C-alpha atoms as one frame of an Amber mdcrd trajectory, in Angstrom:
protein
  25.820  13.016   6.934  25.914  16.434   5.006  23.542  18.465   3.357  23.887
  17.468  -0.147  24.199  13.462   0.836  21.012  13.612   3.068  19.193  15.767
  -0.013  20.986  12.663  -2.628  19.806   9.952  -0.204  15.610  11.645  -0.129
  15.640  11.975  -3.582  16.984   8.080  -3.866  14.152   7.434  -1.638  11.114
   9.247  -3.792  12.544   7.718  -7.048  12.449   4.351  -5.711   8.831   5.451
  -4.392   7.332   7.082  -7.891   9.064   3.816  -9.316   7.252   1.282  -7.100
   3.761   3.161  -8.314   4.474   3.263 -11.867   5.744  -0.154 -11.895   2.678
  -1.662  -9.896   0.301   0.555 -12.153   1.515   0.110 -15.595   3.848  -3.152
 -15.270   7.571  -3.315 -15.350   8.034  -3.777 -18.406   5.502  -1.182 -20.197
   7.070   1.614 -17.720   9.257   4.115 -18.726  11.954   5.858 -16.788  10.276
   9.274 -18.163   7.295   8.156 -16.438   9.125   7.728 -13.360  10.948  10.819
 -13.445   7.545  12.592 -14.229   5.820  10.826 -11.211   8.817  11.974  -9.235
   9.256  15.590 -10.345  12.650  15.375 -11.773  14.597  15.071 -15.072  14.709
  11.492 -16.613  18.717  12.241 -16.883  18.553  12.754 -12.665  16.677   9.065
 -12.064  19.965   7.370 -14.373  22.322   9.504 -11.958  21.215   6.946  -9.168
  20.248   3.850 -11.188  21.917   3.014 -14.584  19.337   0.731 -15.982  15.652
   0.336 -15.098  16.322  -2.921 -13.795  18.381  -1.606 -11.100  15.632   0.959
 -10.087  13.395  -2.677  -9.891  16.015  -4.142  -8.388  16.101  -1.660  -5.647
  12.347  -0.767  -5.500  11.740  -4.227  -4.655  14.700  -4.845  -1.895  12.565
  -1.836  -0.417   9.307  -3.232  -0.351  11.409  -6.838   1.143  12.703  -4.972
   3.819   9.987  -3.492   4.984   8.590  -6.883   4.965  11.625  -8.246   6.866
  11.779  -5.311   9.619   8.240  -5.252  10.240   8.036  -9.171  11.139  11.722
  -8.617  12.747   9.994  -6.100  15.133   7.338  -7.757  16.216   8.548 -10.941
  17.136  10.643  -8.552  19.636   7.701  -7.480  21.100   4.935 -10.495  21.017
   4.301 -13.668  23.074   4.658 -16.870  21.659   1.307 -18.144  21.841   0.189
 -14.595  19.457   3.241 -14.772  17.582   1.433 -16.615  14.170  -1.779 -14.850
  14.660   0.116 -11.605  14.783   2.198 -11.825  11.918  -1.129 -12.762   9.206
  -2.383  -9.516  10.836   0.856  -7.575  10.394   1.396  -8.677   6.811  -2.082
  -7.695   6.209  -1.512  -4.276   7.577   1.666  -4.175   5.140  -0.374  -5.356
   2.308  -2.996  -2.758   2.876  -0.598  -0.094   3.288   1.720  -0.736   0.725
  -0.432  -2.782  -1.768   1.926  -1.224  -5.069   5.176  -2.919  -3.045   3.419
  -6.350  -3.499   1.684  -6.105  -6.837   5.092  -5.446  -7.687   6.840  -8.009
  -6.079   4.076 -10.637  -8.012   5.598  -8.737 -11.077   8.770  -9.765 -10.793
   7.982 -13.853  -9.883   7.300 -14.064 -13.258  10.162 -12.419 -14.682  13.200
 -14.693 -16.034  15.897 -11.997 -15.541  18.370 -13.806 -12.732  19.209 -10.760
 -10.748  15.248 -10.120 -10.330  14.838 -13.923  -9.423  17.952 -13.788  -7.289
  16.442 -10.629  -5.133  13.019 -12.840  -5.224  14.405 -15.643  -3.820  16.272
 -13.707  -1.423  13.469 -12.019   0.122  10.987 -15.129  -0.102  13.974 -17.081
   1.935  14.969 -14.606   4.245  11.149 -13.833   5.321  10.896 -18.250   5.768
  14.054 -18.338   7.532  12.634 -15.872   9.704   9.579 -17.250  10.472  10.446
 -20.960  10.691  13.049 -19.764  13.414  10.394 -17.837  15.179   8.244 -20.701
  14.956  10.711 -23.217  16.460  11.691 -20.702  19.397   7.508 -20.562  19.648
   7.385 -24.231  20.193   4.608 -23.579  17.445   3.879 -27.189  16.595   4.780
 -28.239  12.926   7.094 -25.369  12.257   7.857 -26.122   9.193   4.304 -26.857
   7.977   3.042 -23.696   9.639   5.655 -21.852   8.074   4.851 -23.161   4.408
   1.145 -22.745   5.136   1.950 -18.973   6.309   3.896 -18.267   3.450   1.449
 -19.874   1.225  -1.786 -17.367   3.003   0.855 -14.304   2.037   0.956 -15.063
  -1.613  -2.938 -15.696  -1.920  -3.718 -12.935  -0.496  -1.841 -10.866  -2.791
  -3.798 -12.594  -5.430  -6.965 -11.402  -3.932  -5.737  -8.199  -3.637  -4.355
  -8.066  -7.471  -7.671  -9.345  -8.399 -10.185  -8.149  -6.410 -11.214 -11.168
  -4.938 -11.441 -10.919  -1.218 -13.101 -14.156  -0.436 -10.089 -15.925  -1.023
  -8.449 -14.080   1.766 -11.459 -15.539   4.224 -10.849 -18.621   6.324
């Protein structure tokens, strides 16, 4: 990769990070690409050099957030003994949620958006996480793997709600 290509990749990442922050703080519909550009310390036209539309920027931000969860879970599954798998996945998700709260808030917003591309990205993310967790639970010999997977996903969604509305009691259990 040339220095120019590396700079371009870094800039794109910086724009996505800025967008995640801005979208999580003010909401996707109220946020502007000018706010994203300001947060990234670049000009607004530079945002459009990488992302033709605000929706494309959102889709990239969502893909980054899903990739983080999927890669974290994949790494954990490779090194965790079967008897500890479920507890370690829960702990890992709580860590991701704490360290990347804006990404989780962004995903929550996207769950309510009716645009087909956004729904498709959310479906794909949930499906990939569900499939990998279900496969891991089956391979680990966890009893009722479908039910345990559903409960795992439900717990994650409930944890997101608890963080979003500042009601930590929802996560106790």
